[in-house]
N, C-alpha and C positions, 0 to 999 in steps of 0.2 A: 499469339503471340504472348497470354496471358501467363501460359504457365511459367515465365523467367519472374521470379517476384526480385525487385530491384530497389537497391536503397541509392539514392541521387546524392550527391554533394556537390556542390560548386557556389559561385558567390557573384558573380558578373554578368553582364549581360548576355555575352559569349554561351556563358555557361546555361543562361534560361533559355537560352534560343535551342537547346539539346535538349532540355527539360521539357521544353514544349512539343517538340519534335517525339517524345517518347510518349507524350500525353497523348498527343495528334496520333501516333500509331495504337494508342490504347494498350501501352506495355503496361505491368503490374507493377507500380508504382508507390514502395509502403512508407516510405517513409523519406524525409528532403532532410539534410545536413546544409547548413550555411554557416555563416557567421554575426557575432551577433550585432545591433542595429549600432550606426556611427552616429555620434553625436555632433552637429553642425555649430561651426560659429562658437559662441560661450556655452554651446550644451541646449540653449532652448529648443533646437527643431532635431530628432530624429529622424534620420534618412534609412530604411529596409535595404537591403542587397536585393538586388534584381530576382534572384532565388528566390526568397521569402515572399516578394510579389505574387511571382507564379504560383508557388505553394499556396499563398491565400483564395489567391484566386480559383484554384481548383479544386481547393477543400483537401490538400493534402496533408498528410500530418507531419508536423515542421520540428526540427531539435537544434538550437541556435549555441553556436560556440565562440569563447573569445579565448582561449587556449590552446595548447597540442593536446590538455585531457581529455580526448575521446574516448580513451577506456570506461571511464564511470558510465558509459552507453553500452558496456558491452552487454550486459545481462537482457536492456530492453532489445538490442538487436537479434540477439540468440534466439527471441523466444518468438519473433516472429519467422523463424526460419527463411531467411535468405536466399536468394541463389548467387548474387552478385550485387558488386557495388560497384557504380560508377561516379567516376571523379571527372568533372570538368572545370576549368581553373577552380581551384577553390583555396589553393593557397596556405595550406596544413599538410604537415606529413601524418599520412596513416600510419596508427604503431601494428607490430606485428599480430597483438592480443587480437587486434577488430578485422586483419588481414583472413586470420585462421578460420574465420566466422563463414565465411562466404564461401559453397559449394565449388562457385565457378569463378572464384577468386576476387581480385579489384581491377577493375581497369581506368585506363586513364587518356585522356585524348587530348593529345601534343603537336602542337603545329609549325613542326621541322619534319623535314624526313630523316627520323632516326639513323643511327647515334649522334648525326649533327646537329648542332646546337640546343643540346640538353640548355637547361637554367629557364630565367625569366624571361628574356628577351631575343624568342627567336625569330620573330616577322621581324623585328628592326636588325636583325642581324643579319638577316637573307637582304634584306635592299643594301644596309651599309659594303656588305662585302661583294655587292654584285654578284648576287648569285641568278641563276637564267630560269632555275626552279624550286620549288618549294613543296611543302602538300602535310597532309594530316597521317602521325601514327598513333596508332590503337597500342597501346602495349598494356603487359600485367604488371601491378604494382609490386614492387619489394620494398625493401629499407633502404636504398635507396634514390638516387633521384633521378630521374629519367631514365633508370638503367636496365630496366624488364625487360624480357623478353615478347618482340612484336611480333602483335596476333592480326595485324591489317595497317595495309598501307597505304596511300592514295597519293599522285602527284600531279599539281599542275604547274602552268609556267609563269615566271612573274616579266611582266612586260616595263620597259625601260621607263615607264610614267608611273608606273606602279606608287601610292605611296601607302604609310602604314594601313592609313583609314581602307584603300581599295582594298590591300591585299588581305588585308581582317575578312571584309564582307565573303570576298571569295573561300577562304578557309572556312569561314562558318557555314556557307551552304556546303562545300566539303564534306565539313567536319558531320554536319548532323546526316546528311545523304550518306555519309561511312561508317558512322554510330548504328544505322538502320541497318544497314548492308552487313554488319557485321553481327550483327544477332541474330539474322534469318541464317546468318553460318552456322551460327550454336545449335539454333535447333533441326539442323541439315546436319549437322558433326560434320562441317566442313572447315573449321577453324585449322589455322598453322599457327606454333610457337617455335620463332626462331630469335636465336641468340645474337644479340647486339655486337657488332667487331667493335671493342674498345681500341685498338689501334688506330679506326677511324672516326672515335669521338672527339667533339670539339663542345665548349662550353660557352655560354653567355651569362652578360652579367647583369643586375639591377641598373636602371636606367634611375638617373637623379635630374634633378632640373638642373642642376650647372653644366652637366653635359652638354646641353643646346647649345652653351657658347662657341661662338663660329671665329676659329680660328684661321686669320685670312695670311698664313705661312702655310695654309693644307692645298696641297692640289683642286682647281677646281672639280672636277671629279668628286673628289673624296667628300666636298662640303654640297656639291647637288646630290648625291647620296644622302646625307647626314639630311637635307631640307625634307628631304620624302620620307626616311625614314623614320623623322623624330614627330609627324604629322601625327594627328594634331597635340601627341604629349612626348617629352615636356618643351614642344616646339624649339625652332633653332633662332639664335639671335645677338644681338650687337648690341653697342652702347655708342652714343653722341650728346658729349653734354651730360650725364647720368640718366638720358631718359635713354629707354629698353626700345628698339626696334625689332619685331618678330619678321621673322621673314616666310613666306607663305608657299609661292612661288616662285623660281627661279628658272634660267636655260644657260648653257655655258657658250660663250665666244670666244673660240680661239685666235690666241694672238701669240707674235713670235718675238713681239716685243721684250726685253726686261724691265718689269715696273718695280715699285715698292710694293711689296703686299699688303694689302687692307686701304688705296688708294681709289679714293673717288675718281673715275675717271671723264664720268659723264653722267647727267641726270635731266631728262626730259620725259615725254610722255611715251617712249618706246623702253623706258626702265631706269633704275640705278644703276649703273655699271662699275662693279669695283675686281681690283684686283688682285690675283691667287698667287700661289707660289709660282703656277705657270701660266695659264688662259686667264680668260676673269668670266665675274658670276654677274651674270644680267637679272637683277630682282625686280619683277611684273608686280610683284604683289606684297602688303605688308598690312602691319598694324603696329603703329604707334602707340605707345603706352597711354591707356586711358581712352583709347581711340578703337571705332570697328573697322574690321578687317578691310581694305580698301587697295584695289587696281591702283598702281602708280598712276597710269595717266590723270585719273582721275583727283590726285591731289598732288601731284607734282610742285605746283604751281606755286599752292600754299606754304609749301613748305623747303622753297628755294634754300633758303640760307642754311638749316637745317642738312639739305645734301647738297653741301658747297663742293664745287669741284675744288679737287688739290687736296680735299679735306682726309687725312689719312688715319682711317679705322685702328686703336689698339685689339 
């Protein structure tokens, strides 16, 4: 496996796990590219990316970028005569000048079954839309977002209880296994290159903190999916007297009665029952602003006034 000379580009933990897997399987990593360090708070503390930590640990050459200006490193990369660039959760577009350097091209690992859910939030979108399956797609990089030919694809089932965190863990395991399998296929010359069907393409949007605000006029099933999809960031939340209440776990209680959406119907050790457009949402675990995450049954007696029965949430 040392014959394939690799440049690796990535940033977050998902990316670093894939880099670790390549190191574990003794692939030849020439250089690691990641984003520049982040300043925390008032700039007194510096935060390294997870990929940088991995590169330092294994004494790999490191290039850090603060913009799209990767082209200035083209001469350095050319001298290394790399075969392939592997991109995992990098967050920066690779210019054509860089792509042309690699004999085997640039590949990207995407956490959806492309062409469905292109863009920045494929895991959340799969849960939000009630998909039964998702997976990993390894594609050839081109000058457009997530549109390159599919080189390898593997699917997994989505459980009704899956959250963003649990599904990402599954996709991380699937991703690193898929990457090694794909690279072995290259050595054996068994790779495929299948163009994506543009007629079936869908796009996801970047998620912001404000997207986590609950709209009780939505159906209970939509709210329940949102709670799972936005766990742990940005979270789903509502306000009572300007106090943010973050929802951690819910279940749906069916109801045939017409009730004003957002009304607290019940608040006891079994949960906080809130009406929606159709059925009821039962909040069983939450976080009150400034407090720890807790089960409703453990804190409800201390917050009876906050979750007053009959209160309508805006």
